[in-house]
MARKOL-187671 format. One record per residue (C-alpha): residue number from 1; x, y, z; chain. Coordinates in steps of 0.5 Angstrom, whole numbers, plus 2048, in hexadecimal, padded with zeros to 3 digits. Layout:
BEGIN
k:NUM | px:X | py:Y | pz:Z | c:A
...
This chain:
BEGIN
k:1 | px:876 | py:81F | pz:805 | c:A
k:2 | px:86F | py:81D | pz:801 | c:A
k:3 | px:86C | py:823 | pz:7FE | c:A
k:4 | px:864 | py:824 | pz:7FE | c:A
k:5 | px:861 | py:827 | pz:7F8 | c:A
k:6 | px:85D | py:82E | pz:7F8 | c:A
k:7 | px:857 | py:82A | pz:7F6 | c:A
k:8 | px:858 | py:825 | pz:7FB | c:A
k:9 | px:859 | py:82A | pz:801 | c:A
k:10 | px:853 | py:82E | pz:7FE | c:A
k:11 | px:84F | py:827 | pz:7FF | c:A
k:12 | px:852 | py:826 | pz:806 | c:A
k:13 | px:850 | py:82D | pz:808 | c:A
k:14 | px:848 | py:82B | pz:807 | c:A
k:15 | px:849 | py:825 | pz:80B | c:A
k:16 | px:844 | py:824 | pz:811 | c:A
k:17 | px:843 | py:81F | pz:816 | c:A
k:18 | px:83E | py:81F | pz:81B | c:A
k:19 | px:840 | py:81E | pz:823 | c:A
k:20 | px:83B | py:81A | pz:827 | c:A
k:21 | px:839 | py:81D | pz:82E | c:A
k:22 | px:839 | py:817 | pz:832 | c:A
k:23 | px:841 | py:816 | pz:830 | c:A
k:24 | px:842 | py:81B | pz:835 | c:A
k:25 | px:83F | py:818 | pz:83A | c:A
k:26 | px:841 | py:811 | pz:83F | c:A
k:27 | px:83F | py:80B | pz:83B | c:A
k:28 | px:842 | py:805 | pz:839 | c:A
k:29 | px:841 | py:7FD | pz:83A | c:A
k:30 | px:83C | py:7F9 | pz:83D | c:A
k:31 | px:841 | py:7F7 | pz:843 | c:A
k:32 | px:843 | py:7FE | pz:845 | c:A
k:33 | px:842 | py:805 | pz:843 | c:A
k:34 | px:849 | py:809 | pz:846 | c:A
k:35 | px:847 | py:810 | pz:847 | c:A
k:36 | px:84C | py:816 | pz:845 | c:A
k:37 | px:84E | py:81D | pz:848 | c:A
k:38 | px:84A | py:823 | pz:845 | c:A
k:39 | px:844 | py:81F | pz:842 | c:A
k:40 | px:83F | py:823 | pz:840 | c:A
k:41 | px:839 | py:824 | pz:845 | c:A
k:42 | px:833 | py:826 | pz:83F | c:A
k:43 | px:833 | py:826 | pz:838 | c:A
k:44 | px:835 | py:82D | pz:838 | c:A
k:45 | px:83C | py:82B | pz:83A | c:A
k:46 | px:83C | py:825 | pz:835 | c:A
k:47 | px:83B | py:82B | pz:830 | c:A
k:48 | px:841 | py:82F | pz:833 | c:A
k:49 | px:846 | py:829 | pz:832 | c:A
k:50 | px:843 | py:827 | pz:82B | c:A
k:51 | px:845 | py:82E | pz:82A | c:A
k:52 | px:84C | py:82E | pz:82C | c:A
k:53 | px:84D | py:828 | pz:827 | c:A
k:54 | px:84A | py:82C | pz:821 | c:A
k:55 | px:84E | py:833 | pz:824 | c:A
k:56 | px:855 | py:82E | pz:823 | c:A
k:57 | px:854 | py:82B | pz:81D | c:A
k:58 | px:84E | py:82E | pz:819 | c:A
k:59 | px:84B | py:827 | pz:817 | c:A
k:60 | px:845 | py:827 | pz:81C | c:A
k:61 | px:840 | py:82C | pz:81B | c:A
k:62 | px:83A | py:828 | pz:81D | c:A
k:63 | px:838 | py:825 | pz:824 | c:A
k:64 | px:833 | py:81F | pz:824 | c:A
k:65 | px:82E | py:81E | pz:829 | c:A
k:66 | px:82B | py:818 | pz:82D | c:A
k:67 | px:825 | py:818 | pz:82F | c:A
k:68 | px:823 | py:817 | pz:836 | c:A
k:69 | px:82B | py:818 | pz:838 | c:A
k:70 | px:82B | py:81F | pz:835 | c:A
k:71 | px:824 | py:822 | pz:837 | c:A
k:72 | px:824 | py:829 | pz:839 | c:A
k:73 | px:81E | py:82E | pz:83B | c:A
k:74 | px:820 | py:832 | pz:835 | c:A
k:75 | px:823 | py:830 | pz:82F | c:A
k:76 | px:823 | py:837 | pz:82C | c:A
k:77 | px:828 | py:839 | pz:831 | c:A
k:78 | px:82C | py:833 | pz:830 | c:A
k:79 | px:82C | py:834 | pz:829 | c:A
k:80 | px:82E | py:83B | pz:82A | c:A
k:81 | px:834 | py:839 | pz:82F | c:A
k:82 | px:836 | py:835 | pz:829 | c:A
k:83 | px:836 | py:83A | pz:825 | c:A
k:84 | px:83A | py:83F | pz:829 | c:A
k:85 | px:83F | py:83A | pz:829 | c:A
k:86 | px:840 | py:839 | pz:822 | c:A
k:87 | px:83C | py:832 | pz:821 | c:A
k:88 | px:835 | py:830 | pz:81F | c:A
k:89 | px:831 | py:82B | pz:822 | c:A
k:90 | px:830 | py:825 | pz:81D | c:A
k:91 | px:82D | py:81E | pz:81D | c:A
k:92 | px:828 | py:81C | pz:822 | c:A
k:93 | px:829 | py:815 | pz:825 | c:A
k:94 | px:823 | py:811 | pz:828 | c:A
k:95 | px:823 | py:80C | pz:82E | c:A
k:96 | px:81F | py:806 | pz:82E | c:A
k:97 | px:823 | py:802 | pz:832 | c:A
k:98 | px:824 | py:804 | pz:839 | c:A
k:99 | px:81C | py:804 | pz:83B | c:A
k:100 | px:819 | py:7FE | pz:83F | c:A
k:101 | px:813 | py:7FE | pz:83A | c:A
k:102 | px:818 | py:7FD | pz:834 | c:A
k:103 | px:81B | py:7F6 | pz:837 | c:A
k:104 | px:818 | py:7F2 | pz:831 | c:A
k:105 | px:818 | py:7F7 | pz:82C | c:A
k:106 | px:815 | py:7FE | pz:82B | c:A
k:107 | px:814 | py:800 | pz:823 | c:A
k:108 | px:813 | py:7F8 | pz:822 | c:A
k:109 | px:80F | py:7F7 | pz:828 | c:A
k:110 | px:808 | py:7F3 | pz:828 | c:A
k:111 | px:806 | py:7F7 | pz:82E | c:A
k:112 | px:802 | py:7FD | pz:82B | c:A
k:113 | px:803 | py:801 | pz:831 | c:A
k:114 | px:80B | py:800 | pz:831 | c:A
k:115 | px:80B | py:801 | pz:829 | c:A
k:116 | px:807 | py:808 | pz:82A | c:A
k:117 | px:80C | py:80A | pz:82F | c:A
k:118 | px:812 | py:809 | pz:82B | c:A
k:119 | px:80F | py:80C | pz:825 | c:A
k:120 | px:80D | py:812 | pz:829 | c:A
k:121 | px:814 | py:812 | pz:82C | c:A
k:122 | px:816 | py:813 | pz:825 | c:A
k:123 | px:811 | py:819 | pz:823 | c:A
k:124 | px:814 | py:81C | pz:829 | c:A
k:125 | px:81B | py:81C | pz:826 | c:A
k:126 | px:819 | py:81F | pz:820 | c:A
k:127 | px:816 | py:825 | pz:824 | c:A
k:128 | px:81D | py:825 | pz:827 | c:A
k:129 | px:81F | py:826 | pz:820 | c:A
k:130 | px:81A | py:82B | pz:81E | c:A
k:131 | px:81D | py:82F | pz:824 | c:A
k:132 | px:825 | py:82E | pz:823 | c:A
k:133 | px:824 | py:82F | pz:81B | c:A
k:134 | px:827 | py:827 | pz:81A | c:A
k:135 | px:826 | py:824 | pz:814 | c:A
k:136 | px:827 | py:81C | pz:816 | c:A
k:137 | px:823 | py:818 | pz:81A | c:A
k:138 | px:828 | py:812 | pz:81B | c:A
k:139 | px:824 | py:80B | pz:81E | c:A
k:140 | px:828 | py:805 | pz:821 | c:A
k:141 | px:824 | py:800 | pz:824 | c:A
k:142 | px:826 | py:7FB | pz:829 | c:A
k:143 | px:820 | py:7F6 | pz:827 | c:A
k:144 | px:820 | py:7EE | pz:825 | c:A
k:145 | px:820 | py:7E8 | pz:829 | c:A
k:146 | px:825 | py:7E3 | pz:82C | c:A
k:147 | px:821 | py:7DC | pz:82B | c:A
k:148 | px:81E | py:7D9 | pz:825 | c:A
k:149 | px:817 | py:7D9 | pz:825 | c:A
k:150 | px:817 | py:7DF | pz:82A | c:A
k:151 | px:814 | py:7E4 | pz:825 | c:A
k:152 | px:811 | py:7E4 | pz:81E | c:A
k:153 | px:816 | py:7E7 | pz:81A | c:A
k:154 | px:812 | py:7E9 | pz:815 | c:A
k:155 | px:80D | py:7EC | pz:819 | c:A
k:156 | px:812 | py:7F1 | pz:81D | c:A
k:157 | px:814 | py:7F3 | pz:815 | c:A
k:158 | px:80D | py:7F5 | pz:814 | c:A
k:159 | px:80C | py:7F9 | pz:81A | c:A
k:160 | px:813 | py:7FC | pz:819 | c:A
k:161 | px:811 | py:7FF | pz:812 | c:A
k:162 | px:80A | py:801 | pz:815 | c:A
k:163 | px:80E | py:805 | pz:81B | c:A
k:164 | px:813 | py:808 | pz:816 | c:A
k:165 | px:80D | py:80A | pz:811 | c:A
k:166 | px:80A | py:80E | pz:817 | c:A
k:167 | px:810 | py:811 | pz:819 | c:A
k:168 | px:812 | py:813 | pz:812 | c:A
k:169 | px:80C | py:816 | pz:811 | c:A
k:170 | px:80E | py:81B | pz:816 | c:A
k:171 | px:814 | py:81E | pz:813 | c:A
k:172 | px:815 | py:825 | pz:810 | c:A
k:173 | px:816 | py:826 | pz:809 | c:A
k:174 | px:81E | py:827 | pz:80A | c:A
k:175 | px:81E | py:821 | pz:80F | c:A
k:176 | px:820 | py:81A | pz:80F | c:A
k:177 | px:820 | py:813 | pz:812 | c:A
k:178 | px:826 | py:80F | pz:812 | c:A
k:179 | px:826 | py:808 | pz:814 | c:A
k:180 | px:82C | py:805 | pz:817 | c:A
k:181 | px:82D | py:7FD | pz:818 | c:A
k:182 | px:831 | py:7F9 | pz:81C | c:A
k:183 | px:832 | py:7F1 | pz:81B | c:A
k:184 | px:831 | py:7EF | pz:822 | c:A
k:185 | px:831 | py:7F1 | pz:829 | c:A
k:186 | px:82E | py:7F2 | pz:82E | c:A
k:187 | px:829 | py:7ED | pz:82A | c:A
k:188 | px:82D | py:7E7 | pz:828 | c:A
k:189 | px:828 | py:7E2 | pz:825 | c:A
k:190 | px:826 | py:7E8 | pz:820 | c:A
k:191 | px:826 | py:7EF | pz:81F | c:A
k:192 | px:821 | py:7F3 | pz:81C | c:A
k:193 | px:825 | py:7F7 | pz:818 | c:A
k:194 | px:82B | py:7F3 | pz:817 | c:A
k:195 | px:82E | py:7F5 | pz:811 | c:A
k:196 | px:82E | py:7FA | pz:80B | c:A
k:197 | px:829 | py:7F6 | pz:807 | c:A
k:198 | px:824 | py:7F6 | pz:80C | c:A
k:199 | px:825 | py:7FE | pz:80E | c:A
k:200 | px:825 | py:7FF | pz:806 | c:A
k:201 | px:81F | py:7FB | pz:805 | c:A
k:202 | px:81B | py:7FF | pz:80B | c:A
k:203 | px:81D | py:806 | pz:809 | c:A
k:204 | px:81C | py:805 | pz:801 | c:A
k:205 | px:815 | py:804 | pz:803 | c:A
k:206 | px:814 | py:80A | pz:807 | c:A
k:207 | px:816 | py:80F | pz:801 | c:A
k:208 | px:81C | py:814 | pz:800 | c:A
k:209 | px:81D | py:817 | pz:806 | c:A
k:210 | px:81F | py:810 | pz:80A | c:A
k:211 | px:826 | py:80E | pz:809 | c:A
k:212 | px:82B | py:808 | pz:80C | c:A
k:213 | px:831 | py:80A | pz:811 | c:A
k:214 | px:837 | py:806 | pz:811 | c:A
k:215 | px:83A | py:805 | pz:818 | c:A
k:216 | px:841 | py:802 | pz:816 | c:A
k:217 | px:841 | py:7FE | pz:81D | c:A
k:218 | px:83A | py:7FA | pz:81B | c:A
k:219 | px:83C | py:7F4 | pz:817 | c:A
k:220 | px:83E | py:7ED | pz:817 | c:A
k:221 | px:846 | py:7EC | pz:817 | c:A
k:222 | px:848 | py:7EB | pz:810 | c:A
k:223 | px:843 | py:7F0 | pz:80D | c:A
k:224 | px:845 | py:7F4 | pz:807 | c:A
k:225 | px:843 | py:7FB | pz:80A | c:A
k:226 | px:845 | py:7FF | pz:804 | c:A
k:227 | px:841 | py:7FA | pz:7FF | c:A
k:228 | px:83B | py:7FD | pz:803 | c:A
k:229 | px:83D | py:804 | pz:803 | c:A
k:230 | px:83E | py:803 | pz:7FB | c:A
k:231 | px:837 | py:800 | pz:7FA | c:A
k:232 | px:833 | py:805 | pz:7FF | c:A
k:233 | px:836 | py:80B | pz:7FB | c:A
k:234 | px:834 | py:808 | pz:7F5 | c:A
k:235 | px:82D | py:807 | pz:7F7 | c:A
k:236 | px:82D | py:80E | pz:7FA | c:A
k:237 | px:82B | py:80B | pz:801 | c:A
k:238 | px:831 | py:80C | pz:805 | c:A
k:239 | px:82F | py:812 | pz:80A | c:A
k:240 | px:835 | py:812 | pz:80F | c:A
k:241 | px:83A | py:80E | pz:812 | c:A
k:242 | px:83C | py:80D | pz:819 | c:A
k:243 | px:843 | py:80C | pz:819 | c:A
k:244 | px:846 | py:808 | pz:81F | c:A
k:245 | px:84C | py:802 | pz:81F | c:A
k:246 | px:84B | py:7FB | pz:821 | c:A
k:247 | px:84F | py:7F5 | pz:822 | c:A
k:248 | px:849 | py:7F0 | pz:824 | c:A
k:249 | px:843 | py:7F3 | pz:825 | c:A
k:250 | px:83F | py:7FA | pz:825 | c:A
k:251 | px:846 | py:7FC | pz:829 | c:A
k:252 | px:844 | py:804 | pz:828 | c:A
k:253 | px:84C | py:805 | pz:828 | c:A
k:254 | px:84F | py:80B | pz:825 | c:A
k:255 | px:84E | py:80B | pz:81D | c:A
k:256 | px:854 | py:808 | pz:819 | c:A
k:257 | px:857 | py:805 | pz:820 | c:A
k:258 | px:856 | py:7FD | pz:81E | c:A
k:259 | px:857 | py:7FE | pz:817 | c:A
k:260 | px:859 | py:804 | pz:813 | c:A
k:261 | px:859 | py:801 | pz:80C | c:A
k:262 | px:851 | py:7FF | pz:80D | c:A
k:263 | px:850 | py:806 | pz:80E | c:A
k:264 | px:855 | py:808 | pz:808 | c:A
k:265 | px:851 | py:803 | pz:804 | c:A
k:266 | px:84A | py:806 | pz:807 | c:A
k:267 | px:84C | py:80D | pz:805 | c:A
k:268 | px:84E | py:80B | pz:7FE | c:A
k:269 | px:847 | py:809 | pz:7FC | c:A
k:270 | px:844 | py:80F | pz:7FF | c:A
k:271 | px:849 | py:813 | pz:7FB | c:A
k:272 | px:848 | py:80E | pz:7F5 | c:A
k:273 | px:840 | py:80F | pz:7F6 | c:A
k:274 | px:83F | py:816 | pz:7F7 | c:A
k:275 | px:83E | py:816 | pz:7FE | c:A
k:276 | px:844 | py:81A | pz:800 | c:A
k:277 | px:841 | py:821 | pz:802 | c:A
k:278 | px:83A | py:81F | pz:800 | c:A
k:279 | px:835 | py:823 | pz:804 | c:A
k:280 | px:831 | py:81C | pz:804 | c:A
k:281 | px:836 | py:818 | pz:807 | c:A
k:282 | px:837 | py:81A | pz:80E | c:A
k:283 | px:83E | py:818 | pz:812 | c:A
k:284 | px:83D | py:817 | pz:819 | c:A
k:285 | px:841 | py:814 | pz:81F | c:A
k:286 | px:83E | py:80F | pz:823 | c:A
k:287 | px:843 | py:80D | pz:828 | c:A
k:288 | px:844 | py:80C | pz:830 | c:A
k:289 | px:84A | py:80D | pz:834 | c:A
k:290 | px:84A | py:809 | pz:83A | c:A
k:291 | px:852 | py:809 | pz:83B | c:A
k:292 | px:854 | py:80F | pz:838 | c:A
k:293 | px:853 | py:816 | pz:838 | c:A
k:294 | px:84C | py:819 | pz:834 | c:A
k:295 | px:84F | py:81F | pz:831 | c:A
k:296 | px:856 | py:81C | pz:82E | c:A
k:297 | px:852 | py:816 | pz:82C | c:A
k:298 | px:84D | py:81A | pz:828 | c:A
k:299 | px:853 | py:81E | pz:825 | c:A
k:300 | px:857 | py:818 | pz:823 | c:A
k:301 | px:851 | py:815 | pz:820 | c:A
k:302 | px:84F | py:81B | pz:81B | c:A
k:303 | px:857 | py:81C | pz:81A | c:A
k:304 | px:857 | py:814 | pz:818 | c:A
k:305 | px:851 | py:815 | pz:813 | c:A
k:306 | px:854 | py:81B | pz:810 | c:A
k:307 | px:85B | py:818 | pz:80F | c:A
k:308 | px:858 | py:811 | pz:80C | c:A
k:309 | px:853 | py:816 | pz:807 | c:A
k:310 | px:859 | py:81A | pz:805 | c:A
k:311 | px:85D | py:813 | pz:803 | c:A
k:312 | px:856 | py:811 | pz:800 | c:A
k:313 | px:857 | py:818 | pz:7FC | c:A
k:314 | px:85E | py:816 | pz:7FA | c:A
k:315 | px:85C | py:80F | pz:7F6 | c:A
k:316 | px:85E | py:810 | pz:7EE | c:A
k:317 | px:857 | py:80E | pz:7EC | c:A
k:318 | px:859 | py:80F | pz:7E4 | c:A
k:319 | px:85F | py:80A | pz:7E6 | c:A
k:320 | px:85A | py:805 | pz:7EA | c:A
k:321 | px:855 | py:805 | pz:7E4 | c:A
k:322 | px:85A | py:803 | pz:7DF | c:A
k:323 | px:85D | py:7FE | pz:7E4 | c:A
k:324 | px:856 | py:7FB | pz:7E5 | c:A
k:325 | px:854 | py:7FB | pz:7DD | c:A
k:326 | px:85B | py:7F8 | pz:7DC | c:A
k:327 | px:859 | py:7F3 | pz:7E1 | c:A
k:328 | px:85F | py:7F5 | pz:7E4 | c:A
k:329 | px:85E | py:7F1 | pz:7EB | c:A
k:330 | px:864 | py:7F4 | pz:7EE | c:A
k:331 | px:865 | py:7FA | pz:7EB | c:A
k:332 | px:85E | py:7FC | pz:7ED | c:A
k:333 | px:85F | py:7FA | pz:7F5 | c:A
k:334 | px:866 | py:7FE | pz:7F4 | c:A
k:335 | px:862 | py:804 | pz:7F2 | c:A
k:336 | px:85E | py:804 | pz:7F9 | c:A
k:337 | px:864 | py:802 | pz:7FD | c:A
k:338 | px:868 | py:808 | pz:7FB | c:A
k:339 | px:863 | py:80C | pz:7FD | c:A
k:340 | px:862 | py:809 | pz:804 | c:A
k:341 | px:869 | py:808 | pz:806 | c:A
k:342 | px:86A | py:810 | pz:804 | c:A
k:343 | px:86B | py:814 | pz:80B | c:A
k:344 | px:867 | py:81A | pz:80A | c:A
k:345 | px:867 | py:81D | pz:811 | c:A
k:346 | px:86D | py:821 | pz:810 | c:A
k:347 | px:86A | py:825 | pz:80A | c:A
k:348 | px:863 | py:825 | pz:80E | c:A
k:349 | px:867 | py:828 | pz:814 | c:A
k:350 | px:86A | py:82D | pz:810 | c:A
k:351 | px:863 | py:82F | pz:80C | c:A
k:352 | px:85F | py:82F | pz:813 | c:A
k:353 | px:865 | py:835 | pz:815 | c:A
k:354 | px:864 | py:838 | pz:80F | c:A
k:355 | px:85C | py:839 | pz:810 | c:A
k:356 | px:85D | py:83B | pz:818 | c:A
k:357 | px:85C | py:835 | pz:81B | c:A
k:358 | px:861 | py:831 | pz:81F | c:A
k:359 | px:865 | py:82D | pz:81C | c:A
k:360 | px:865 | py:827 | pz:821 | c:A
k:361 | px:85E | py:828 | pz:824 | c:A
k:362 | px:85F | py:822 | pz:829 | c:A
k:363 | px:865 | py:826 | pz:82C | c:A
k:364 | px:862 | py:82D | pz:82C | c:A
k:365 | px:85C | py:82A | pz:830 | c:A
k:366 | px:861 | py:827 | pz:835 | c:A
k:367 | px:864 | py:82D | pz:835 | c:A
k:368 | px:85E | py:832 | pz:836 | c:A
k:369 | px:85C | py:831 | pz:83C | c:A
k:370 | px:854 | py:82F | pz:83B | c:A
k:371 | px:855 | py:828 | pz:83E | c:A
k:372 | px:858 | py:82A | pz:845 | c:A
k:373 | px:853 | py:830 | pz:845 | c:A
k:374 | px:84C | py:82C | pz:844 | c:A
k:375 | px:84F | py:826 | pz:848 | c:A
k:376 | px:84F | py:82C | pz:84E | c:A
k:377 | px:848 | py:82F | pz:84C | c:A
k:378 | px:844 | py:829 | pz:84B | c:A
k:379 | px:843 | py:825 | pz:851 | c:A
k:380 | px:83F | py:81F | pz:850 | c:A
k:381 | px:83E | py:81F | pz:849 | c:A
k:382 | px:83B | py:818 | pz:846 | c:A
k:383 | px:837 | py:81B | pz:840 | c:A
k:384 | px:837 | py:815 | pz:83B | c:A
k:385 | px:832 | py:810 | pz:83A | c:A
k:386 | px:835 | py:809 | pz:83B | c:A
k:387 | px:836 | py:809 | pz:843 | c:A
k:388 | px:834 | py:810 | pz:844 | c:A
């Protein structure tokens, strides 16, 4: 069995992967959202489910919120509820893509009334952050156009910058704005923030408290995502990850499901660039579980990230550097492949058990009785956002 060094285990012990509240609700494709038993009825129950993932894995100490999906009357009570369950509230995500007013844009809209409404929504999100103790406001914009000539693309960029400046000015000293990008959908001709370069250009103009969010499913086929990771770390502007997996587009599948080797390569660049366990680089899942059970889906996801992180930490960096400097093409590749092909699962299971955690969190959840209990208690729950 592969042995993980004390240094690697110590590094893994510090790993934290934020869970999205919406992953525990009913969400799925444009065609059908399939309900599952035990679906949360409110944000409090979402947090309880997230806490169960953390209890079994010790990998998920924070839960991201989505506004207005997670609106409550008392955020102090929600924060206390989370802390009582051993987790904290994390990133606050805005939503300007489900309101009729935003059909043709929100922060980029030419109508000042609509743009003001979208800006005010983000200011309300910052109010939520103040109440929950959250650091990051994450913005993803479903804005763009479907036809050439439909919009003034430059004017939209100018309005976006102005809107972001107004939102940025409201941030507290210890708060950040994180701008996500996506190369298409729901707009198909052009998207206002389609790539990391556009996101970087926008946040660089704002200041040090503005960063880029990299969603692993938001790239064109064949994109070298690890190169983008390297570049944003090099520039000091990689604020967060949204981990998921894709075969074709923004599939939002369990991270590592479609291409485990890609996840490994990304995490190697995170390690190489000093992004692992770096408080400035937040790890978060952004997935929807349409056909699989929600809680096991999140458990499997955080374990996948942990396993590929362990493999990335096994790369012999000295041997890799020597091979690179000697232009030993196959030797350098072999160093990476040796680490990737190493089965770290038995060592991780043994390590978890030594820490008082279940060696197999998936099996432990199945045996816990948690799912049958919430299925009996929560009748009619739909809490998610998509299709809710």
